[in-house]
C-alpha positions in Angstrom: -46.1 54.6 40.8 -46.8 50.9 40.7 -46.3 48.7 43.7 -43.3 46.3 43.5 -44.2 42.7 42.4 -44.8 40.2 45.1 -43.0 36.8 45.4 -45.2 35.2 42.8 -44.5 38.0 40.3 -40.8 37.8 41.0 -40.8 34.1 40.3 -42.8 34.5 37.1 -40.4 37.2 35.9 -37.4 35.0 36.8 -39.0 32.1 35.0 -39.6 34.2 31.9 -36.0 35.2 31.8 -34.7 31.6 31.7 -33.7 29.9 28.5 -35.8 27.0 27.3 -33.1 24.5 28.2 -32.9 25.9 31.7 -36.7 25.6 32.1 -36.6 22.0 31.0 -33.9 21.1 33.5 -35.7 22.8 36.3 -38.9 21.0 35.3 -37.0 17.7 35.4 -35.6 18.5 38.8 -39.1 19.3 40.1 -40.3 16.0 38.6 -37.5 14.0 40.3 -38.4 15.6 43.7 -42.1 15.1 43.3 -41.7 11.5 42.3 -39.8 10.8 45.5 -42.3 12.7 47.6 -45.1 10.7 46.0 -43.4 7.3 46.5 -42.3 7.9 50.1 -45.7 6.9 51.6 -45.5 3.6 49.8 -42.1 2.7 51.2 -41.9 4.5 54.6 -42.8 1.7 56.9 -40.9 -1.1 55.1 -38.8 -3.0 57.7 -35.1 -3.4 57.0 -34.4 -6.2 54.6 -31.3 -8.4 54.1 -28.0 -6.5 54.1 -29.8 -3.4 55.4 -29.8 -4.9 58.9 -26.0 -4.8 58.9 -25.8 -1.2 57.7 -28.4 0.0 60.3 -26.8 -1.9 63.2 -23.3 -0.7 62.2 -24.6 2.9 62.0 -26.1 2.6 65.5 -22.7 1.3 66.8 -20.8 4.2 65.1 -23.2 6.7 66.6 -22.5 5.2 70.0 -18.8 5.6 69.3 -19.4 9.3 68.5 -21.2 9.8 71.8 -18.5 7.9 73.7 -15.8 10.1 72.1 -17.7 13.3 72.8 -18.2 12.3 76.4 -14.6 11.1 76.8 -15.8 7.6 77.6 -14.1 4.5 76.4 -15.6 3.1 73.2 -17.5 -0.2 73.3 -15.0 -2.2 71.3 -17.1 -5.4 71.5 -20.1 -3.6 69.9 -17.9 -2.2 67.1 -16.3 -5.6 66.5 -19.7 -7.3 66.3 -21.6 -4.7 64.3 -19.1 -2.8 62.3 -16.4 -5.3 61.4 -19.0 -8.0 61.6 -18.2 -10.9 59.2 -16.2 -8.6 57.0 -18.8 -8.9 54.2 -19.6 -5.2 53.9 -17.9 -1.9 53.5 -19.1 0.7 56.0 -20.0 3.5 53.6 -23.8 3.3 54.1 -23.4 3.0 57.9 -21.2 6.1 57.9 -23.9 8.0 56.0 -26.6 6.9 58.5 -24.5 7.7 61.6 -25.5 11.4 61.9 -29.2 10.4 62.0 -28.6 8.0 64.9 -26.4 10.5 66.7 -29.3 13.0 66.7 -32.1 10.4 67.0 -30.7 7.2 68.6 -34.1 5.4 68.4 -35.0 6.7 65.0 -38.1 4.7 63.7 -37.9 3.1 60.2 -40.1 5.8 58.7 -37.5 8.4 59.7 -34.6 6.2 58.5 -36.3 5.9 55.0 -37.0 9.7 54.9 -33.4 10.5 55.8 -32.0 8.1 53.1 -34.5 9.5 50.5 -33.3 13.1 51.2 -29.7 12.1 51.1 -29.9 10.1 47.9 -32.0 12.8 46.2 -29.5 15.6 47.3 -26.6 13.5 46.0 -28.3 12.9 42.6 -28.9 16.7 42.2 -25.4 17.5 43.3 -24.1 15.0 40.7 -26.3 16.5 38.0 -25.0 20.0 38.8 -21.5 18.7 38.1 -22.6 17.0 34.9 -24.3 20.2 33.7 -21.2 22.2 34.4 -18.7 19.8 32.7 -20.6 17.7 30.3 -23.5 20.0 29.3 -27.2 20.4 29.6 -28.2 17.4 27.5 -26.2 15.0 29.6 -27.7 16.6 32.8 -31.2 16.2 31.5 -30.5 12.6 30.4 -29.4 11.7 33.9 -32.4 13.3 35.4 -34.6 11.2 33.2 -32.6 7.9 33.5 -32.2 7.0 36.2 -33.7 10.0 38.0 -37.3 9.5 36.9 -37.2 5.7 37.0 -39.7 4.7 39.8 -37.7 1.7 41.1 -34.6 3.9 41.2 -36.5 6.4 43.3 -37.8 3.7 45.6 -34.3 2.4 46.1 -33.2 5.8 47.2 -35.1 5.0 50.5 -33.1 1.8 50.9 -30.0 1.3 53.1 -28.1 -0.4 50.3 -24.9 1.2 48.8 -25.5 0.4 45.2 -27.3 3.6 44.2 -25.0 5.9 46.1 -22.0 4.2 44.6 -23.4 4.8 41.1 -23.8 8.5 41.8 -20.3 8.7 43.1 -19.0 6.9 40.0 -20.9 9.5 37.9 -19.1 12.3 39.8 -15.8 10.5 39.3 -16.3 10.3 35.6 -17.4 14.0 35.4 -14.3 15.1 37.3 -12.1 12.9 35.1 -13.4 14.6 32.0 -12.9 18.0 33.6 -9.3 17.1 34.4 -8.5 16.0 30.9 -10.1 19.2 29.5 -8.3 21.4 31.9 -5.0 19.7 31.2 -5.5 20.1 27.5 -6.2 23.8 27.9 -3.1 24.2 30.0 -1.1 22.5 27.4 -2.3 25.0 24.8 -1.7 27.9 27.1 -5.5 28.6 27.2 -6.4 27.4 30.6 -7.6 29.7 33.4 -5.0 28.2 35.7 -2.4 25.4 35.7 -3.6 22.0 36.7 -3.0 21.6 40.4 -1.8 18.0 40.5 -2.2 17.4 44.2 -5.6 19.1 44.5 -7.3 17.5 41.5 -5.7 14.2 42.2 -7.0 14.1 45.8 -10.4 15.1 44.5 -10.5 12.1 42.2 -9.1 9.8 44.9 -11.8 10.9 47.4 -14.6 10.2 44.9 -13.0 6.8 44.1 -12.6 5.6 47.7 -16.1 6.9 48.6 -17.6 4.8 45.9 -15.7 1.8 47.1 -16.8 2.3 50.7 -20.4 2.1 49.4 -19.8 -0.8 47.0 -16.5 -2.6 47.0 -17.1 -4.1 43.6 -16.5 -0.8 41.9 -12.8 -1.0 42.7 -12.1 -2.3 39.2 -14.1 0.6 37.8 -12.1 3.2 39.8 -8.8 1.8 38.6 -10.0 1.6 35.0 -11.3 5.2 35.0 -8.0 6.6 36.5 -6.0 4.6 34.0 -8.0 5.9 31.0 -7.9 9.4 32.3 -4.1 9.3 32.5 -3.7 7.7 29.0 -6.2 10.1 27.3 -4.7 13.1 29.1 -1.2 12.3 28.0 -2.3 11.7 24.4 -4.1 15.1 24.3 -1.5 17.1 26.3 1.9 15.4 26.0 3.7 18.4 27.5 1.7 17.9 30.7 2.5 14.2 31.2 4.6 14.8 34.4 1.8 16.8 35.9 -0.8 14.1 34.9 1.3 11.4 36.5 1.6 13.4 39.6 -2.1 13.9 39.6 -2.8 10.2 39.4 -0.2 9.5 42.1 -2.0 11.9 44.4 -5.3 10.2 43.5 -3.9 6.8 44.3 -2.4 8.1 47.5 -5.7 9.6 48.7 -7.5 6.4 47.8 -5.0 4.1 49.7 -4.7 6.5 52.8 -8.5 6.4 53.3 -8.8 2.7 52.6 -6.1 1.8 55.1 -8.1 2.5 58.3 -10.9 0.1 57.3 -8.5 -2.5 56.0 -6.3 -2.4 59.1 -9.3 -2.5 61.4 -11.1 -5.4 59.6 -7.8 -7.3 59.3 -7.2 -6.9 63.1 -10.8 -7.9 64.1 -11.0 -10.9 61.7 -7.5 -12.2 62.2 -6.4 -12.2 58.6 -5.6 -9.8 55.7 -8.7 -7.9 54.6 -8.4 -5.4 51.8 -12.1 -4.5 51.3 -14.4 -7.4 52.1 -14.0 -11.1 52.9 -16.9 -12.6 51.0 -15.2 -13.4 47.7 -14.3 -17.1 48.4 -17.8 -17.9 49.6 -19.4 -16.0 46.7 -17.3 -17.8 44.2 -18.2 -21.2 45.7 -22.0 -20.5 45.8 -21.9 -18.9 42.3 -19.9 -21.4 40.3 -19.2 -24.4 42.5 -21.2 -27.2 43.9 -23.2 -25.9 46.9 -23.4 -29.4 48.3 -19.6 -29.4 48.7 -19.0 -25.9 50.1 -18.5 -27.3 53.6 -16.5 -30.3 52.3 -20.0 -31.7 51.9 -23.4 -30.3 52.6 -23.6 -27.3 54.9 -26.1 -26.9 57.6 -29.5 -27.1 55.8 -31.2 -25.0 58.5 -29.4 -21.8 57.5 -28.6 -19.7 54.4 -25.9 -20.4 51.7 -24.0 -17.5 53.3 -24.1 -18.1 57.1 -23.6 -21.9 57.0 -20.2 -21.7 55.3 -19.3 -18.8 57.6 -19.9 -20.9 60.7 -18.2 -23.9 59.2 -15.1 -21.8 58.3 -14.9 -20.6 61.9 -15.1 -24.2 63.1 -12.3 -25.2 60.7 -10.2 -22.1 61.8 -10.5 -23.0 65.5 -9.6 -26.6 64.8 -6.6 -26.0 62.6 -5.3 -22.6 63.9 -5.6 -20.9 60.5 -7.7 -17.7 59.9 -11.4 -18.1 58.9 -10.6 -16.3 55.6 -8.0 -18.9 54.7 -10.4 -21.6 55.7 -13.1 -20.1 53.5 -10.7 -19.9 50.6 -9.8 -23.5 50.9 -13.5 -24.5 51.1 -14.2 -22.5 48.0 -11.4 -24.2 46.1 -12.9 -27.6 47.1 -16.4 -26.6 46.1 -15.1 -25.5 42.6 -13.1 -28.5 41.9 -15.4 -29.7 39.2 -16.0 -26.3 37.5 -15.4 -26.5 33.7 -15.3 -23.7 31.1 -18.7 -24.8 29.9 -20.3 -24.8 33.4 -18.7 -21.4 34.2 -20.0 -19.9 31.0 -23.5 -21.1 31.7 -23.4 -19.7 35.2 -22.2 -16.3 33.8 -25.1 -16.2 31.5 -27.5 -17.0 34.3 -26.0 -14.3 36.4 -26.3 -11.8 33.5 -30.0 -12.8 33.1 -30.6 -12.1 36.8 -28.8 -8.8 36.5 -31.0 -7.5 33.7 -34.3 -9.4 33.5 -36.2 -7.9 36.4 -35.1 -4.3 37.1 -38.1 -3.8 39.4 -37.5 -7.0 41.4 -37.2 -5.1 44.7 -40.4 -3.2 44.3 -42.5 -5.6 46.3 -39.7 -6.0 49.0 -39.9 -2.2 49.6 -43.7 -1.9 49.6 -44.7 -0.6 53.0 -47.3 -2.7 54.9 -49.2 0.6 55.3 -48.8 1.7 51.7 -51.9 3.8 50.5 -51.6 2.5 47.0 -50.2 -0.7 45.2 -46.6 0.5 45.1 -45.2 -2.7 43.5 -47.6 -2.6 40.5 -47.1 1.1 39.8 -43.4 1.0 40.2 -42.9 -2.2 38.3 -44.8 -1.2 35.1 -43.2 2.1 34.6 -39.7 0.8 35.5 -39.9 -1.9 32.8 -41.0 0.7 30.2 -38.0 2.9 31.0 -35.2 0.6 32.0 -35.3 -2.0 29.2 -34.8 0.6 26.5 -32.0 2.1 28.7 -30.3 -1.2 28.8 -30.4 -1.3 25.0 -28.8 2.1 24.9 -26.0 0.9 27.2 -25.4 -2.0 24.9 -25.2 0.3 21.9 -22.8 2.5 23.8 -20.5 -0.5 24.5 -20.4 -1.3 20.8 -20.4 2.2 19.3 -17.1 3.9 18.3 -17.4 7.7 18.7 -15.3 9.5 16.0 -16.0 13.1 17.0 -13.7 15.5 18.8 -11.4 14.8 21.7 -14.0 15.6 24.4 -16.6 13.2 23.1 -14.1 10.4 22.5 -12.7 10.7 26.1 -16.3 10.6 27.5 -17.0 7.5 25.3 -13.8 5.8 26.6 -14.7 6.5 30.2 -18.3 5.4 29.9 -17.3 2.2 28.1 -14.7 1.3 30.7 -17.2 2.1 33.5 -20.0 0.0 32.0 -17.6 -2.9 31.2 -16.2 -2.8 34.8 -19.7 -3.1 36.3 -20.6 -5.9 34.0 -17.6 -7.9 35.4 -19.9 -8.8 38.3 -21.8 -11.6 36.5 -18.3 -13.2 35.9 -17.4 -13.3 39.6 -20.6 -12.9 41.7 -24.2 -13.9 42.0 -26.1 -11.1 40.3 -29.5 -9.7 41.2 -32.1 -7.1 40.3 -30.6 -4.4 42.6 -27.2 -4.1 41.0 -28.3 -2.1 38.0 -28.8 0.8 40.3 -25.0 1.4 40.1 -25.2 1.2 36.3 -28.2 3.6 36.0 -26.4 7.0 35.8 -24.1 5.6 33.1 -27.1 4.7 31.0 -28.2 8.3 31.0 -24.8 9.5 30.0 -24.8 6.9 27.2 -28.1 8.2 25.8 -26.7 11.8 25.8 -23.5 10.7 24.1 -25.4 8.8 21.4 -27.8 11.7 20.9 -24.8 14.1 20.5 -23.2 11.8 18.0 -26.3 11.6 15.9 -26.7 15.4 15.9 -23.1 15.9 14.9 -23.1 13.4 12.0 -21.6 14.9 8.9 -19.9 17.8 10.7 -16.2 18.3 10.4 -14.1 17.1 13.3 -11.5 19.6 14.8 -8.3 18.5 16.5 -5.1 16.7 15.9 -5.8 13.9 13.5 -3.1 11.5 14.9 -4.3 12.0 18.5 -7.9 11.5 17.6 -7.0 8.4 15.7 -5.3 7.0 18.9 -8.5 7.7 21.0 -10.5 6.0 18.3 -8.2 3.0 18.4 -8.6 2.7 22.2 -12.4 2.6 21.7 -12.0 -0.1 19.1 -9.9 -2.1 21.5 -12.6 -1.9 24.2 -15.4 -2.8 21.7 -13.4 -5.8 20.4 -12.7 -6.9 24.0 -16.4 -6.7 24.9 -17.5 -8.6 21.8 -14.8 -11.2 22.2 -15.8 -11.9 25.8 -19.5 -12.2 25.0 -18.8 -14.5 22.0 -16.6 -16.8 24.0 -19.1 -17.0 26.9 -22.0 -17.7 24.6 -20.0 -20.3 22.5 -19.0 -22.2 25.6 -22.4 -22.1 27.2 -24.3 -23.5 24.1 
């Protein structure tokens, strides 16, 4: 009688029992984890940079609030006002994510902060991939593991206390659940579903994912609204008998979104003395992006400070002198600075923003290179990132322009990805862009590659489904494509 196999033998047997596709996915998961383990020493000691300082300070303040509540002590409202509400420029999602670390380790060194963020971002990526595999298939899951999962700059950014990367993964989860909802609704309409669509439960799930993404990056608000709208329209087209249930689902999603947005909005509005929905930085952003920076403070601002803090201080001075809120003062300053904006100057600024958005995807590599890095992090990360990301950008462009004529599932995915990419590319039209913002776009590039690959493999195969319904889904794609082409044409024509 032979002895039972040891752990190594059991693993080898289990590996042999897996299908080839499962082995590939597990190999990609291992590669994603190993890449982050290998890059951690190169980023571990990097001091907080830029907006990270707010997120870390706010997290420490929130951890103090937790300790005060547990000990039944009065919270330090001054600390919360200064570090959490702050200037109203940032949503507190990243600070909330960091809070448990500082509750356990109040004086956590930067190396531990980077490790915690790396673990959290990697776990969220793998969780999102599990959902993609379940609802969109193995090819889509593998594509996301490659792009952005194996892009070195994306891995490095997982150690950063910025919300862009996390927001992108939450958007991916939102899209995945939207596709699953449409599929479940369609099955229920045909009487083939495992269970009826639970409007309140599925709606709340969508709303939670949407508001979580906004808490990490307020600029995805347009994307969330667009995704929910497309989900409703596509679902009604595919399952007309379920339209009341779909409307109820979207109402539940909207309610969940607003209920969880309300505490932050009310708190920030109270602390800043004016109405705040998400953030307060839009007027100053518009002034610095498209206006004359020498007129932002009704003339030149304090040259000894940044283009962000000088207008803030001046708006507070104006508010104190006139009795209006600092947000209203900032809005009036913004209008003054943009008095000479023309269609041509605006278009040129949009193209400059788009260039900054796309041209240097590894721009933060040197910023997050640890002073004690055992290898040249920036050089290694930069070279491989350019080789992977620029082709991925091209794939995203093709996805924006491609009309998928396959079955209902593929067309719904195509619509959702187009809306999501288009919503993220609104940023260059309203905000100074930079090399970190593509982190939110990254997962959509992987999905785009999988969709285009599937379309190529399905070429020539008959399409099943109601012809009229599929035609409407195709028309919606055409509308989005025409809208994207028209916007790009107008901007380029005005700029040149």
